[in-house]
N, C-alpha and C positions, 0 to 999 in steps of 0.2 A: 468754492461757491459752484464753479463748474461740474465739479462732480457731483454735487447734490442735484442739479438738472439733470444729470445722466441717470443719475440712481432713481429718482422718484418716477420716472415714465415705467422702469422696470417693476418697480415695487406695485403700480397698478394693476401691472399685466397679470403678473402673477396671481396677487389677491382676486383678480377677477377669474382667472382659472378654477382657482379652488371651490368659488361662490357655484360656478357653474356645475362643478362634479358634487356638490353638497345638493343640488337641487334634482340632481338625479333619479335619488332613490328616496321615495316617501315611505317611511316606515310605517305610517299608519296604512296603507294598503298590503303591507305584507301578510301574507294570509298561507293558509295550507289545505286549499283546496286541489282537489285530485286533477290531474292534467294529463292527457293522453300522451303515450310514450313514442308517439310518432318525431322522427328525428326530422326536422326543418329548423336549422340553427337563425338565429337573430343575434345580431352587434348590440348589446346595450349600449345608453350613454355612459356608461361607466369602463366601456371598452372590456365588456366581459362575453364571450360568446354561451348564449343559452340555447337547449336544446331544442326550445320551442316558444313561440309566444307568451304560452300560458305559463311558462316555467318562469320568463321572464317578469310578465304582471303579477305572479305570485310571489316575487322577490322583491317587489317594490319598484320596479325600474320603471320611469315616467315615460320615456321613449327610447326604441330602437328600430334599428334599419334591417332588413329582411339579408339572410349570409353571415358568413362567420365573420369574425373582426380579422383583420392583418395583424 
């Protein structure tokens, strides 16, 4: 029974992380609009570095921060 109480919180934590990543990409927003070729990197919530915010947005990424991913 003690093991069950240790395992349940871990399962909950890992299941929440997967849901967050699923919410990171909105497939309905994936487009092919042209973007500038200017390199101004952003780090998407999927931990992928995109060359600029336009490319990230065209890829369906819902959130990003300025700069390359670590």
